[in-house]
A tleap script that builds the chain and sets N, CA, C and O, in Angstrom:
source leaprc.protein.ff14SB
mol = sequence {
  NMET ASP ILE GLU SER PHE ARG GLU LEU CYS
  ILE SER ARG PRO GLY VAL THR GLU GLU PHE
  PRO PHE ASP ASN ASN THR LEU VAL PHE LYS
  VAL MET GLY LYS MET PHE ALA LEU ALA ASP
  VAL ASP HIE PHE VAL SER ILE ASN LEU LYS
  CYS ASP PRO GLU GLU ALA ILE ARG LEU ARG
  GLU HIE TYR ALA GLY ILE ARG PRO GLY TYR
  HIE MET ASN LYS LYS HIE TRP ASN THR ILE
  GLU MET ASP GLY SER VAL PRO ASP ALA VAL
  VAL ARG GLU LEU ILE SER GLU SER TYR ARG
  LEU VAL VAL ASN GLY LEU THR ARG LYS MET
  ARG GLU GLU LEU GLU GLY MET CLYS
}
set mol.1.N position { 13.567 3.302 4.357 }
set mol.1.CA position { 13.081 1.939 4.236 }
set mol.1.C position { 13.518 1.387 2.879 }
set mol.1.O position { 13.452 2.076 1.861 }
set mol.2.N position { 13.956 0.156 2.885 }
set mol.2.CA position { 14.370 -0.481 1.635 }
set mol.2.C position { 13.285 -1.458 1.167 }
set mol.2.O position { 12.296 -1.692 1.862 }
set mol.3.N position { 13.491 -2.013 -0.010 }
set mol.3.CA position { 12.492 -2.898 -0.619 }
set mol.3.C position { 12.228 -4.139 0.230 }
set mol.3.O position { 11.095 -4.613 0.303 }
set mol.4.N position { 13.269 -4.664 0.870 }
set mol.4.CA position { 13.080 -5.860 1.695 }
set mol.4.C position { 12.194 -5.567 2.901 }
set mol.4.O position { 11.317 -6.364 3.234 }
set mol.5.N position { 12.415 -4.430 3.556 }
set mol.5.CA position { 11.595 -4.045 4.712 }
set mol.5.C position { 10.158 -3.796 4.284 }
set mol.5.O position { 9.221 -4.216 4.963 }
set mol.6.N position { 9.985 -3.118 3.164 }
set mol.6.CA position { 8.650 -2.862 2.626 }
set mol.6.C position { 7.937 -4.183 2.361 }
set mol.6.O position { 6.786 -4.362 2.760 }
set mol.7.N position { 8.613 -5.101 1.693 }
set mol.7.CA position { 8.013 -6.395 1.367 }
set mol.7.C position { 7.611 -7.143 2.635 }
set mol.7.O position { 6.507 -7.682 2.714 }
set mol.8.N position { 8.499 -7.178 3.622 }
set mol.8.CA position { 8.206 -7.884 4.878 }
set mol.8.C position { 6.985 -7.296 5.579 }
set mol.8.O position { 6.147 -8.036 6.095 }
set mol.9.N position { 6.885 -5.970 5.598 }
set mol.9.CA position { 5.729 -5.323 6.223 }
set mol.9.C position { 4.430 -5.718 5.533 }
set mol.9.O position { 3.415 -5.947 6.191 }
set mol.10.N position { 4.465 -5.795 4.231 }
set mol.10.CA position { 3.255 -6.130 3.473 }
set mol.10.C position { 2.900 -7.604 3.579 }
set mol.10.O position { 1.757 -7.942 3.889 }
set mol.11.N position { 3.852 -8.478 3.329 }
set mol.11.CA position { 3.571 -9.910 3.225 }
set mol.11.C position { 3.261 -10.546 4.586 }
set mol.11.O position { 2.678 -11.630 4.640 }
set mol.12.N position { 3.642 -9.887 5.676 }
set mol.12.CA position { 3.424 -10.458 7.006 }
set mol.12.C position { 1.970 -10.382 7.473 }
set mol.12.O position { 1.610 -10.997 8.476 }
set mol.13.N position { 1.152 -9.648 6.766 }
set mol.13.CA position { -0.240 -9.494 7.170 }
set mol.13.C position { -1.085 -10.688 6.694 }
set mol.13.O position { -0.788 -11.292 5.664 }
set mol.14.N position { -2.132 -11.018 7.447 }
set mol.14.CA position { -2.986 -12.154 7.073 }
set mol.14.C position { -3.635 -11.969 5.705 }
set mol.14.O position { -4.085 -10.876 5.360 }
set mol.15.N position { -3.675 -13.050 4.935 }
set mol.15.CA position { -4.375 -13.067 3.658 }
set mol.15.C position { -3.670 -12.369 2.515 }
set mol.15.O position { -4.260 -12.181 1.451 }
set mol.16.N position { -2.412 -11.980 2.713 }
set mol.16.CA position { -1.692 -11.213 1.683 }
set mol.16.C position { -0.937 -12.137 0.741 }
set mol.16.O position { -0.292 -13.100 1.154 }
set mol.17.N position { -1.043 -11.806 -0.543 }
set mol.17.CA position { -0.255 -12.474 -1.577 }
set mol.17.C position { 0.518 -11.404 -2.331 }
set mol.17.O position { 0.168 -10.224 -2.295 }
set mol.18.N position { 1.566 -11.830 -3.010 }
set mol.18.CA position { 2.347 -10.908 -3.834 }
set mol.18.C position { 2.425 -11.474 -5.241 }
set mol.18.O position { 2.508 -12.687 -5.436 }
set mol.19.N position { 2.396 -10.572 -6.221 }
set mol.19.CA position { 2.449 -11.024 -7.606 }
set mol.19.C position { 2.917 -9.887 -8.505 }
set mol.19.O position { 3.077 -8.747 -8.069 }
set mol.20.N position { 3.126 -10.225 -9.754 }
set mol.20.CA position { 3.545 -9.272 -10.782 }
set mol.20.C position { 2.510 -9.295 -11.913 }
set mol.20.O position { 2.791 -9.824 -12.989 }
set mol.21.N position { 1.316 -8.728 -11.686 }
set mol.21.CA position { 0.256 -8.831 -12.694 }
set mol.21.C position { 0.424 -7.917 -13.906 }
set mol.21.O position { -0.169 -8.176 -14.954 }
set mol.22.N position { 1.213 -6.863 -13.784 }
set mol.22.CA position { 1.324 -5.876 -14.858 }
set mol.22.C position { 2.561 -6.057 -15.724 }
set mol.22.O position { 2.495 -5.944 -16.948 }
set mol.23.N position { 3.695 -6.340 -15.077 }
set mol.23.CA position { 4.965 -6.508 -15.780 }
set mol.23.C position { 5.931 -7.233 -14.841 }
set mol.23.O position { 5.527 -7.714 -13.782 }
set mol.24.N position { 7.189 -7.310 -15.224 }
set mol.24.CA position { 8.163 -8.055 -14.417 }
set mol.24.C position { 8.786 -7.254 -13.286 }
set mol.24.O position { 9.579 -7.804 -12.522 }
set mol.25.N position { 8.454 -5.964 -13.152 }
set mol.25.CA position { 9.073 -5.195 -12.078 }
set mol.25.C position { 8.089 -4.489 -11.153 }
set mol.25.O position { 8.521 -3.894 -10.166 }
set mol.26.N position { 6.783 -4.529 -11.427 }
set mol.26.CA position { 5.814 -3.905 -10.523 }
set mol.26.C position { 5.252 -4.972 -9.585 }
set mol.26.O position { 4.399 -5.776 -9.960 }
set mol.27.N position { 5.762 -4.948 -8.352 }
set mol.27.CA position { 5.338 -5.903 -7.332 }
set mol.27.C position { 4.053 -5.390 -6.695 }
set mol.27.O position { 3.995 -4.261 -6.208 }
set mol.28.N position { 3.022 -6.235 -6.705 }
set mol.28.CA position { 1.712 -5.869 -6.176 }
set mol.28.C position { 1.385 -6.775 -4.994 }
set mol.28.O position { 1.522 -7.996 -5.068 }
set mol.29.N position { 0.950 -6.147 -3.903 }
set mol.29.CA position { 0.493 -6.883 -2.731 }
set mol.29.C position { -1.016 -6.780 -2.671 }
set mol.29.O position { -1.588 -5.699 -2.805 }
set mol.30.N position { -1.657 -7.935 -2.467 }
set mol.30.CA position { -3.111 -8.003 -2.406 }
set mol.30.C position { -3.532 -8.698 -1.124 }
set mol.30.O position { -2.851 -9.599 -0.635 }
set mol.31.N position { -4.668 -8.265 -0.586 }
set mol.31.CA position { -5.295 -8.981 0.520 }
set mol.31.C position { -6.608 -9.525 -0.025 }
set mol.31.O position { -7.468 -8.769 -0.476 }
set mol.32.N position { -6.748 -10.830 0.023 }
set mol.32.CA position { -7.937 -11.506 -0.486 }
set mol.32.C position { -8.223 -11.080 -1.929 }
set mol.32.O position { -9.378 -10.904 -2.317 }
set mol.33.N position { -7.151 -10.917 -2.721 }
set mol.33.CA position { -7.282 -10.599 -4.136 }
set mol.33.C position { -7.445 -9.128 -4.466 }
set mol.33.O position { -7.596 -8.782 -5.638 }
set mol.34.N position { -7.421 -8.240 -3.464 }
set mol.34.CA position { -7.601 -6.800 -3.684 }
set mol.34.C position { -6.296 -6.064 -3.373 }
set mol.34.O position { -5.697 -6.263 -2.316 }
set mol.35.N position { -5.863 -5.211 -4.309 }
set mol.35.CA position { -4.592 -4.493 -4.154 }
set mol.35.C position { -4.621 -3.516 -2.988 }
set mol.35.O position { -5.608 -2.817 -2.756 }
set mol.36.N position { -3.485 -3.487 -2.247 }
set mol.36.CA position { -3.323 -2.457 -1.229 }
set mol.36.C position { -1.954 -1.792 -1.285 }
set mol.36.O position { -1.757 -0.760 -0.643 }
set mol.37.N position { -1.000 -2.348 -2.031 }
set mol.37.CA position { 0.328 -1.744 -2.126 }
set mol.37.C position { 1.018 -2.191 -3.409 }
set mol.37.O position { 0.863 -3.330 -3.848 }
set mol.38.N position { 1.787 -1.269 -4.005 }
set mol.38.CA position { 2.541 -1.552 -5.226 }
set mol.38.C position { 3.904 -0.868 -5.134 }
set mol.38.O position { 4.052 0.173 -4.495 }
set mol.39.N position { 4.893 -1.475 -5.787 }
set mol.39.CA position { 6.224 -0.866 -5.861 }
set mol.39.C position { 6.989 -1.440 -7.043 }
set mol.39.O position { 6.769 -2.580 -7.453 }
set mol.40.N position { 7.880 -0.640 -7.576 }
set mol.40.CA position { 8.790 -1.090 -8.628 }
set mol.40.C position { 9.991 -1.721 -7.948 }
set mol.40.O position { 10.694 -1.055 -7.188 }
set mol.41.N position { 10.234 -2.999 -8.210 }
set mol.41.CA position { 11.336 -3.692 -7.534 }
set mol.41.C position { 12.698 -3.360 -8.127 }
set mol.41.O position { 13.711 -3.493 -7.439 }
set mol.42.N position { 12.749 -2.933 -9.381 }
set mol.42.CA position { 14.025 -2.568 -9.996 }
set mol.42.C position { 14.486 -1.187 -9.579 }
set mol.42.O position { 15.680 -0.949 -9.399 }
set mol.43.N position { 13.536 -0.275 -9.425 }
set mol.43.CA position { 13.836 1.107 -9.041 }
set mol.43.C position { 12.930 1.465 -7.875 }
set mol.43.O position { 11.886 2.091 -8.062 }
set mol.44.N position { 13.326 1.072 -6.681 }
set mol.44.CA position { 12.496 1.279 -5.487 }
set mol.44.C position { 12.614 2.735 -5.028 }
set mol.44.O position { 13.291 3.047 -4.049 }
set mol.45.N position { 11.936 3.609 -5.765 }
set mol.45.CA position { 11.986 5.041 -5.444 }
set mol.45.C position { 10.665 5.537 -4.874 }
set mol.45.O position { 10.610 6.615 -4.282 }
set mol.46.N position { 9.588 4.751 -5.051 }
set mol.46.CA position { 8.293 5.140 -4.514 }
set mol.46.C position { 7.410 3.913 -4.364 }
set mol.46.O position { 7.670 2.857 -4.941 }
set mol.47.N position { 6.350 4.086 -3.568 }
set mol.47.CA position { 5.349 3.039 -3.397 }
set mol.47.C position { 3.971 3.670 -3.570 }
set mol.47.O position { 3.806 4.869 -3.344 }
set mol.48.N position { 2.997 2.885 -3.963 }
set mol.48.CA position { 1.615 3.334 -4.057 }
set mol.48.C position { 0.809 2.628 -2.976 }
set mol.48.O position { 0.892 1.410 -2.816 }
set mol.49.N position { 0.025 3.416 -2.233 }
set mol.49.CA position { -0.810 2.880 -1.164 }
set mol.49.C position { -2.199 3.486 -1.235 }
set mol.49.O position { -2.361 4.654 -1.589 }
set mol.50.N position { -3.190 2.692 -0.899 }
set mol.50.CA position { -4.566 3.171 -0.836 }
set mol.50.C position { -4.699 4.092 0.379 }
set mol.50.O position { -4.018 3.902 1.387 }
set mol.51.N position { -5.587 5.098 0.275 }
set mol.51.CA position { -5.735 6.050 1.360 }
set mol.51.C position { -7.146 6.625 1.353 }
set mol.51.O position { -7.754 6.769 0.292 }
set mol.52.N position { -7.663 6.950 2.520 }
set mol.52.CA position { -8.916 7.663 2.633 }
set mol.52.C position { -8.784 8.989 1.879 }
set mol.52.O position { -7.784 9.684 2.055 }
set mol.53.N position { -9.757 9.362 1.047 }
set mol.53.CA position { -9.617 10.563 0.227 }
set mol.53.C position { -9.294 11.849 0.999 }
set mol.53.O position { -8.446 12.626 0.561 }
set mol.54.N position { -9.946 12.081 2.128 }
set mol.54.CA position { -9.659 13.293 2.907 }
set mol.54.C position { -8.266 13.236 3.514 }
set mol.54.O position { -7.547 14.235 3.527 }
set mol.55.N position { -7.892 12.083 4.010 }
set mol.55.CA position { -6.555 11.913 4.580 }
set mol.55.C position { -5.489 12.047 3.498 }
set mol.55.O position { -4.409 12.583 3.749 }
set mol.56.N position { -5.790 11.561 2.298 }
set mol.56.CA position { -4.839 11.661 1.185 }
set mol.56.C position { -4.478 13.121 0.918 }
set mol.56.O position { -3.309 13.454 0.725 }
set mol.57.N position { -5.485 13.981 0.907 }
set mol.57.CA position { -5.234 15.405 0.673 }
set mol.57.C position { -4.387 15.995 1.797 }
set mol.57.O position { -3.430 16.725 1.538 }
set mol.58.N position { -4.736 15.683 3.043 }
set mol.58.CA position { -3.978 16.196 4.191 }
set mol.58.C position { -2.522 15.767 4.130 }
set mol.58.O position { -1.624 16.572 4.375 }
set mol.59.N position { -2.284 14.495 3.802 }
set mol.59.CA position { -0.915 13.980 3.722 }
set mol.59.C position { -0.130 14.672 2.614 }
set mol.59.O position { 1.046 14.988 2.794 }
set mol.60.N position { -0.766 14.907 1.478 }
set mol.60.CA position { -0.095 15.577 0.356 }
set mol.60.C position { 0.290 17.005 0.715 }
set mol.60.O position { 1.323 17.508 0.273 }
set mol.61.N position { -0.541 17.651 1.515 }
set mol.61.CA position { -0.240 19.016 1.943 }
set mol.61.C position { 0.875 19.051 2.976 }
set mol.61.O position { 1.631 20.020 3.045 }
set mol.62.N position { 0.981 17.997 3.779 }
set mol.62.CA position { 1.952 17.967 4.875 }
set mol.62.C position { 3.335 17.463 4.461 }
set mol.62.O position { 4.345 17.944 4.975 }
set mol.63.N position { 3.392 16.505 3.542 }
set mol.63.CA position { 4.660 15.893 3.142 }
set mol.63.C position { 4.935 16.139 1.658 }
set mol.63.O position { 4.110 15.830 0.798 }
set mol.64.N position { 6.101 16.697 1.382 }
set mol.64.CA position { 6.497 16.925 -0.015 }
set mol.64.C position { 6.650 15.605 -0.767 }
set mol.64.O position { 6.497 15.570 -1.988 }
set mol.65.N position { 6.950 14.519 -0.050 }
set mol.65.CA position { 7.175 13.217 -0.659 }
set mol.65.C position { 5.918 12.391 -0.863 }
set mol.65.O position { 6.006 11.208 -1.191 }
set mol.66.N position { 4.740 12.996 -0.674 }
set mol.66.CA position { 3.478 12.283 -0.922 }
set mol.66.C position { 2.696 13.070 -1.957 }
set mol.66.O position { 2.456 14.269 -1.816 }
set mol.67.N position { 2.306 12.346 -3.011 }
set mol.67.CA position { 1.555 12.992 -4.097 }
set mol.67.C position { 0.455 12.050 -4.577 }
set mol.67.O position { 0.416 10.889 -4.168 }
set mol.68.N position { -0.441 12.535 -5.440 }
set mol.68.CA position { -1.505 11.656 -5.941 }
set mol.68.C position { -0.926 10.400 -6.594 }
set mol.68.O position { 0.139 10.448 -7.209 }
set mol.69.N position { -1.619 9.302 -6.459 }
set mol.69.CA position { -1.152 8.006 -6.942 }
set mol.69.C position { -0.808 7.983 -8.421 }
set mol.69.O position { -1.642 8.298 -9.270 }
set mol.70.N position { 0.412 7.612 -8.716 }
set mol.70.CA position { 0.903 7.503 -10.084 }
set mol.70.C position { 0.240 6.314 -10.759 }
set mol.70.O position { 0.327 5.193 -10.258 }
set mol.71.N position { -0.422 6.540 -11.888 }
set mol.71.CA position { -1.150 5.506 -12.642 }
set mol.71.C position { -2.270 4.851 -11.828 }
set mol.71.O position { -2.658 3.717 -12.105 }
set mol.72.N position { -2.788 5.568 -10.825 }
set mol.72.CA position { -3.840 5.024 -9.965 }
set mol.72.C position { -4.965 6.059 -9.861 }
set mol.72.O position { -4.830 7.186 -10.337 }
set mol.73.N position { -6.065 5.664 -9.238 }
set mol.73.CA position { -7.137 6.606 -8.949 }
set mol.73.C position { -6.596 7.621 -7.946 }
set mol.73.O position { -6.324 7.275 -6.796 }
set mol.74.N position { -6.443 8.844 -8.367 }
set mol.74.CA position { -5.774 9.859 -7.562 }
set mol.74.C position { -6.569 10.284 -6.328 }
set mol.74.O position { -6.020 10.903 -5.417 }
set mol.75.N position { -7.840 9.958 -6.300 }
set mol.75.CA position { -8.658 10.259 -5.127 }
set mol.75.C position { -8.375 9.272 -3.998 }
set mol.75.O position { -8.392 9.644 -2.824 }
set mol.76.N position { -8.116 8.015 -4.354 }
set mol.76.CA position { -7.999 6.950 -3.356 }
set mol.76.C position { -6.584 6.399 -3.165 }
set mol.76.O position { -6.371 5.554 -2.295 }
set mol.77.N position { -5.619 6.857 -3.958 }
set mol.77.CA position { -4.269 6.311 -3.876 }
set mol.77.C position { -3.241 7.435 -3.782 }
set mol.77.O position { -3.387 8.480 -4.414 }
set mol.78.N position { -2.212 7.205 -2.990 }
set mol.78.CA position { -1.074 8.114 -2.890 }
set mol.78.C position { 0.193 7.408 -3.342 }
set mol.78.O position { 0.341 6.199 -3.168 }
set mol.79.N position { 1.098 8.171 -3.920 }
set mol.79.CA position { 2.450 7.706 -4.194 }
set mol.79.C position { 3.343 8.328 -3.130 }
set mol.79.O position { 3.339 9.543 -2.937 }
set mol.80.N position { 4.103 7.492 -2.447 }
set mol.80.CA position { 5.010 7.944 -1.397 }
set mol.80.C position { 6.435 7.775 -1.889 }
set mol.80.O position { 6.860 6.666 -2.212 }
set mol.81.N position { 7.168 8.867 -1.946 }
set mol.81.CA position { 8.575 8.822 -2.353 }
set mol.81.C position { 9.385 8.161 -1.238 }
set mol.81.O position { 9.198 8.466 -0.060 }
set mol.82.N position { 10.268 7.269 -1.614 }
set mol.82.CA position { 11.084 6.545 -0.637 }
set mol.82.C position { 12.476 7.182 -0.515 }
set mol.82.O position { 13.487 6.486 -0.415 }
set mol.83.N position { 12.502 8.504 -0.527 }
set mol.83.CA position { 13.759 9.247 -0.460 }
set mol.83.C position { 14.074 9.764 0.940 }
set mol.83.O position { 15.021 10.528 1.120 }
set mol.84.N position { 13.283 9.350 1.935 }
set mol.84.CA position { 13.499 9.799 3.305 }
set mol.84.C position { 12.688 11.030 3.677 }
set mol.84.O position { 12.694 11.437 4.838 }
set mol.85.N position { 11.992 11.631 2.724 }
set mol.85.CA position { 11.197 12.821 3.027 }
set mol.85.C position { 9.951 12.488 3.856 }
set mol.85.O position { 9.381 13.360 4.513 }
set mol.86.N position { 9.539 11.229 3.819 }
set mol.86.CA position { 8.446 10.746 4.668 }
set mol.86.C position { 9.081 9.758 5.652 }
set mol.86.O position { 9.648 8.750 5.228 }
set mol.87.N position { 8.995 10.030 6.954 }
set mol.87.CA position { 9.629 9.144 7.942 }
set mol.87.C position { 9.139 7.695 7.829 }
set mol.87.O position { 7.976 7.442 7.516 }
set mol.88.N position { 10.045 6.755 8.089 }
set mol.88.CA position { 9.696 5.332 8.017 }
set mol.88.C position { 8.495 4.984 8.902 }
set mol.88.O position { 7.663 4.157 8.528 }
set mol.89.N position { 8.410 5.613 10.066 }
set mol.89.CA position { 7.274 5.336 10.963 }
set mol.89.C position { 5.960 5.720 10.294 }
set mol.89.O position { 4.963 5.014 10.439 }
set mol.90.N position { 5.951 6.817 9.573 }
set mol.90.CA position { 4.741 7.248 8.852 }
set mol.90.C position { 4.451 6.278 7.712 }
set mol.90.O position { 3.294 5.923 7.488 }
set mol.91.N position { 5.477 5.846 6.992 }
set mol.91.CA position { 5.293 4.885 5.899 }
set mol.91.C position { 4.686 3.593 6.448 }
set mol.91.O position { 3.776 3.029 5.840 }
set mol.92.N position { 5.185 3.123 7.590 }
set mol.92.CA position { 4.627 1.905 8.194 }
set mol.92.C position { 3.143 2.099 8.532 }
set mol.92.O position { 2.331 1.207 8.289 }
set mol.93.N position { 2.793 3.251 9.084 }
set mol.93.CA position { 1.398 3.545 9.404 }
set mol.93.C position { 0.540 3.570 8.139 }
set mol.93.O position { -0.586 3.073 8.137 }
set mol.94.N position { 1.073 4.147 7.072 }
set mol.94.CA position { 0.317 4.249 5.822 }
set mol.94.C position { 0.106 2.876 5.184 }
set mol.94.O position { -0.938 2.629 4.580 }
set mol.95.N position { 1.080 1.992 5.314 }
set mol.95.CA position { 0.917 0.615 4.825 }
set mol.95.C position { -0.194 -0.079 5.610 }
set mol.95.O position { -1.053 -0.738 5.025 }
set mol.96.N position { -0.176 0.071 6.931 }
set mol.96.CA position { -1.214 -0.531 7.772 }
set mol.96.C position { -2.586 0.020 7.426 }
set mol.96.O position { -3.559 -0.731 7.352 }
set mol.97.N position { -2.671 1.329 7.213 }
set mol.97.CA position { -3.943 1.956 6.877 }
set mol.97.C position { -4.454 1.489 5.516 }
set mol.97.O position { -5.652 1.260 5.352 }
set mol.98.N position { -3.567 1.348 4.548 }
set mol.98.CA position { -3.953 0.867 3.226 }
set mol.98.C position { -4.541 -0.543 3.333 }
set mol.98.O position { -5.591 -0.835 2.761 }
set mol.99.N position { -3.854 -1.401 4.069 }
set mol.99.CA position { -4.331 -2.768 4.290 }
set mol.99.C position { -5.709 -2.739 4.949 }
set mol.99.O position { -6.623 -3.441 4.515 }
set mol.100.N position { -5.859 -1.920 6.004 }
set mol.100.CA position { -7.114 -1.844 6.749 }
set mol.100.C position { -8.261 -1.368 5.860 }
set mol.100.O position { -9.363 -1.913 5.923 }
set mol.101.N position { -8.007 -0.358 5.037 }
set mol.101.CA position { -9.039 0.147 4.134 }
set mol.101.C position { -9.532 -0.933 3.180 }
set mol.101.O position { -10.733 -1.064 2.945 }
set mol.102.N position { -8.601 -1.701 2.636 }
set mol.102.CA position { -8.986 -2.757 1.694 }
set mol.102.C position { -9.752 -3.862 2.424 }
set mol.102.O position { -10.757 -4.359 1.914 }
set mol.103.N position { -9.289 -4.247 3.603 }
set mol.103.CA position { -9.998 -5.272 4.381 }
set mol.103.C position { -11.414 -4.804 4.702 }
set mol.103.O position { -12.365 -5.577 4.589 }
set mol.104.N position { -11.555 -3.547 5.099 }
set mol.104.CA position { -12.884 -3.027 5.427 }
set mol.104.C position { -13.823 -3.022 4.218 }
set mol.104.O position { -15.043 -3.062 4.376 }
set mol.105.N position { -13.256 -2.975 3.020 }
set mol.105.CA position { -14.061 -2.991 1.806 }
set mol.105.C position { -14.404 -4.375 1.292 }
set mol.105.O position { -15.148 -4.509 0.320 }
set mol.106.N position { -13.870 -5.411 1.933 }
set mol.106.CA position { -14.163 -6.785 1.533 }
set mol.106.C position { -15.584 -7.165 1.919 }
set mol.106.O position { -16.190 -6.552 2.797 }
set mol.107.N position { -16.097 -8.170 1.260 }
set mol.107.CA position { -17.413 -8.681 1.648 }
set mol.107.C position { -17.323 -9.299 3.040 }
set mol.107.O position { -16.244 -9.660 3.510 }
set mol.108.N position { -18.464 -9.410 3.678 }
set mol.108.CA position { -18.498 -10.010 5.015 }
set mol.108.C position { -17.914 -11.427 4.995 }
set mol.108.O position { -17.158 -11.814 5.886 }
set mol.109.N position { -18.276 -12.180 3.972 }
set mol.109.CA position { -17.781 -13.559 3.845 }
set mol.109.C position { -16.252 -13.572 3.737 }
set mol.109.O position { -15.587 -14.393 4.370 }
set mol.110.N position { -15.702 -12.656 2.931 }
set mol.110.CA position { -14.247 -12.595 2.764 }
set mol.110.C position { -13.563 -12.170 4.062 }
set mol.110.O position { -12.500 -12.694 4.396 }
set mol.111.N position { -14.160 -11.224 4.800 }
set mol.111.CA position { -13.574 -10.799 6.085 }
set mol.111.C position { -13.584 -11.945 7.088 }
set mol.111.O position { -12.633 -12.117 7.851 }
set mol.112.N position { -14.666 -12.732 7.087 }
set mol.112.CA position { -14.730 -13.893 7.983 }
set mol.112.C position { -13.680 -14.914 7.615 }
set mol.112.O position { -13.050 -15.504 8.493 }
set mol.113.N position { -13.484 -15.132 6.326 }
set mol.113.CA position { -12.434 -16.056 5.861 }
set mol.113.C position { -11.058 -15.547 6.293 }
set mol.113.O position { -10.210 -16.322 6.736 }
set mol.114.N position { -10.852 -14.255 6.162 }
set mol.114.CA position { -9.584 -13.643 6.577 }
set mol.114.C position { -9.351 -13.818 8.072 }
set mol.114.O position { -8.238 -14.120 8.500 }
set mol.115.N position { -10.408 -13.627 8.868 }
set mol.115.CA position { -10.295 -13.824 10.325 }
set mol.115.C position { -9.830 -15.235 10.658 }
set mol.115.O position { -9.090 -15.433 11.621 }
set mol.116.N position { -10.255 -16.206 9.875 }
set mol.116.CA position { -9.846 -17.583 10.096 }
set mol.116.C position { -8.393 -17.860 9.787 }
set mol.116.O position { -7.857 -18.893 10.186 }
set mol.117.N position { -7.743 -16.937 9.072 }
set mol.117.CA position { -6.331 -17.089 8.708 }
set mol.117.C position { -5.394 -16.581 9.797 }
set mol.117.O position { -4.196 -16.864 9.761 }
set mol.118.N position { -5.916 -15.844 10.754 }
set mol.118.CA position { -5.070 -15.242 11.796 }
set mol.118.C position { -4.623 -16.251 12.816 }
set mol.118.O position { -3.907 -15.904 13.755 }
savepdb mol mol.pdb
quit
């Protein structure tokens, strides 16, 4: 998967915005203001995605290209290497799961607002 495909997968979801809050090369995707995905646009070698803590451990044990989130809460975030060691289909699923986890953590009012955007 390349940076353009990654971006399209993220930005196509309801309520998602993209920004560079940390520096000029760390692209952050947020749903209703809450982060669910990050990547370096200059060196697209990995992405950070939110993950259920138990699932995060299982994924790290199963895929050499998945490790605890770089510069993130290592319990709730994984870094996925974009070197092909994790199949694109799995990466797409992990992006969807990250988005879903963040949406589920939104307030009821924010989830209702998000539903209105669909």
